[in-house]
N, C-alpha and C positions, 0 to 999 in steps of 0.2 A: 471435591474440591478440598471443602477442610481438612485443615492441618499441613497440609501441601505445602513446597516452598517453591515459588515459580519465579524465574527471571526470566525477565523479556527485558531484550535488547531493542535500541531506541524506542526504550519506553515515555519518554517525554514529548516523542513525533504524532503525526496527526493520528495514525493507529493504532500506534504502540500504548498512548494514553487511556483512549477508549478500551483496549484490551487489557490494561491494569484496571480500570474501574469494574471493569467486569469481574473480573477475578477476582478482588476486593470482597465483590459482592456474592462472591460465592461463597468465599471463608475462604481464601487462600492465603498463606504468608505471599506479598509479591514485591521483588529485586526488582528496583526499574534504574537499568542501565544506558546510561544517555552522553554523548560528549558535548552535546546541543549546539552540533553545527545547524543541524535543520531541526532539532526539537527543541520547544520553548518552557521553560517553567510554569507559565500559566499555565499551560497545560494538565498539567498535575499539582498546581496550590492547594487546589481543595482537598488532593490528599495528604496533605506533608500532617496532619493530624492525626492521621489514623496510624495505630500503633504494631498494626500486620503490614507499611508500606515505607520503605527504605529504598531512599536515591543515591545512586552512585555514580558521579560524573567517571566517566573511564572510556578507553577509544576501543572497539573490538579488534580496532589493527594488531594492539597489546594483545597478550594472552593475561588473564584472569583466573584468581584461583576461589573457587566458591562448592559450599553445598548445596546443592538443588536438585527437587527432583524431575522439575520440569523446564525445558527451554525455547523462550519461541521468540525466532533468530530476526527481526525485524529491523537490523539497526544498516539502515543504506540510506541516501536521499532518491526519491521518485519521481521527482520532478526532474524531467530534462534541464530545466534553468542550473538547477542546484546540480548533478550529475555531473553536468555538462562543465562546470566551473572549473573542478580539478577530476576532470578522468581519471588518471595514472591512482588518485587518493580513492575514488570509486571502485576501481576495480580491487585495490586494495581492501578496502572496508567487505567488497561482496565476498571474496578470496579470503584474505589472510581470515577473516570475520569469521566467516563459515569453519576453518580449518583449529579455530582458537573454539569455538562453542561446540566443534567436535571433538575437539582434544578434551576439553572439560565432561561433557557429556559420556563420553566413553569411559572417565576415569572414575566419576561416580555412578554412575549408572543411571543416568537422567535418558528422558525421551525429549527428544529435541524436534521442533518445526521448524520448519524453513519458509520462510516468505519468498516464494518464488513470485512469479509475474507473466502476463501475458506476453511482454515483451520478449518475451523465450522463443516465441513464435513470429517476431519478426514482422514484417511485410507480407500476413498470410496468402498464400495459392489454394488457402482450406477456406471454406466458412461454410458454416460455422466452426470456431475448430474444437477438437475433439484434443483429448490428451497424447493420441497416437501419436499424433501430428508432428513430426519433427523441425519446422519451422523453415522461413524463409527469410536469413540474418543476415545480413552485412557485417563481415568481424572487422574490417576496418575505416567503418563509417563513424560519424559523431555520438551515436547511440549506442557503440559497441561496447563501451564500457561498462553500461549498464545492461544489457541484454546478453552480450556476454558471460560478463562478471555471474548474472543469475545463473545462463547454465553452465559454468565452473561450479557453483556452488551447488546447483542438483546432483551432477557429478559427484561430487565428496561427499553428499548425503549417502548417496547411494554406495560408492566407494564403501565408506566405513560401514554402511549396514554390513556390505557382502563379508568385507575383510575384518572386521574388529564384530558382529552382532548388535551394531548400537541401534538403540529403536528408534526410526527417523520417519520424521512426516512428512509430504512437499505439500504444500497448497497453489496453487498459480492466482494472483490477484488480477482481476481486470479490474479498470477504471472505479473508482472509489472515491465519494466524495460525503461531506458533510463538516456540522460544527468540527473545528479545532484547526481547517487545515489552513495553512498560513497566507494572509493577505496577498505576499509575493511568492506565490508557489509555485506560479507559471501555467498552472496547468486550464485546462477549460474550465472547468464549470466557477474554479475562484477565481480565472480573471475574467471572464462574464461578469459574474459577479459584481465584483471588486468595480467594473466598468460601468455598469448600469447605475449601480447605487451613488455613482459619484457623476453619472450623465456624460462619460465619457466617450466618446466612440469603441462600439466594440469590435473586436480585431479575428477577423477569421482569416485564416491560414488556406491559401489556396479558395476554390469554388464553393464549398461549405459543401457537397455533396459528402464528403469521405463521413464514415460512419462511425460511435464507440456504445457501448452499450454502458452503464452508467449506476452501480451496483452502495445502494446506501453504507452507510459506516456501521449500523449495527446489526446490520443483514450479513456482512464479512466479518465480522465478530462472533457471531450466532455459528458459524461455517467454520470459520480457526477452530473453536472451541471442542467441536463438535469433533470436528479432523481430528483435534490432541488428543482426546478421551474413546477414540474409536479403537479397536482390536482387531488385528488382522492385517490391515492395510496401511501400506507406506503413501501410497498416491502416487505419481502425481494426481491430484485432482483439482477441475478448474472450479475457484469460486468467482462468480459473477453473476450479476444480471441481464438473461437473456434479452432484454428488450431493448432492440436497435433505433438509434438517433442518429440524422445525419446531424454535423454540427451548426446547422445553419435555421433547424428543426429548434435545437437547442438554444441558442440565440434566442430567438424568438420567443418562447418560451419564457427565459429569466426575464427581459425588456414587459414581458405580459406581467409577471409577479410581481416585478420591483416599482411597476410603472413609471419605467424609467424612459427619459427623453431622449436617451442614446442612436445613433444610428449605425448600422453597419458597416464595415470599411475592411476590405481584403487584402491580404498581403500574401506573397508566394509560399508557398508549401517547403516547409525546412526539409532535409535530405535525409531522406529514410521514413519520414512520415508514414505511419499505417496508413493505407485506403479504406480499411475497415477492421473489425471487430467485434467481436460476437462470439460469445463463450456458448460452446455445449456443454448443461451441466447434468445433462442424463447420470453422469458417473455418479457426482455428489448427491443425488436425488436417490439413486440407488443405495447406497455404501455406508452416507449419512442422514441420510431421509431429513435434507437439506432442500429448502427453496427460497429466494428472497422472496421477502413482504411489503416491501415497501411500495412504493411507485414514485418515479421519474417525479412529478407535483409535489408530491406530500413532501417528500424527501428536500429538493428545492429550496420549499417553502420555510422547511428546519433551518435549514444553509444560509438563506436569505435572512432569514431574522441574528442568525450568531454576528455573521457579517454589518447587519444592521449597528450591533453592540459595540465592534472590535476598532472597526475603521469608520475616522472622520469623512465624514462626505466629501468635503472641501478640500480635503489633500490632494497634493497630486500622486497621479500614480506611479506607482515603483516602475523604473526602467529594466 
């Protein structure tokens, strides 16, 4: 990586900021591009003194002209709370963002990695999910701005690859957690930890039997970097931890690790919320020699330590 000039869109976000850390540690020159809708300056504040790090406030819905060797396209709200806040903008970010980054990659002959998502599988009828599965997505539902936006971004990646010979990589990211998740993120791990630390009721949607697989952020970033630097493989490839836990189990673990007095309460399941989600990562293991190393309890401990530092425990929960 030494000497390479790398663009990270969404670089001030949860995943993007960890990626910037990793790339700088490997000697790259990093351009962090973010509009700070869900990204946060505190995520990258520790990097501002590094002369190989540059921040550009920019929205990928608008084109930008830069000279780079690699592009990691991570720009998009990934939490339902945030991506449903302005669904039209979410679609634009996914679609126009992909078009502009692909145009840039084509122009300067850069390699581009698209951060796609397990949400392309929708509420899956196949379990665990392989990359060959085409998905079960509601194209007109509340989540479709994100699900279908990411599906179109994958389409654009492959069309630019076939039509213009752009060097593309696609990773499908499953639930990822760790330090720098936003307090108001709205995703299950951050919700549970914040509620537990404040001794507020822990909210489970549905009966808690639906499942998720949780990948710690360092494992996910390792997979992305390996994919970017792989040869002869466009993907898509699943990146996630195949350990499967019910939401109820997750709540119990968080309560135990935080020593919380929180009670668990139930609310109705949101529209189109997947019943189960678990990656088949055999392709990542074969092509990238990658598999996650951090188990759920170890990762949760590090995440809880982070939230203990950043939230005032007496403050009311964000609505």
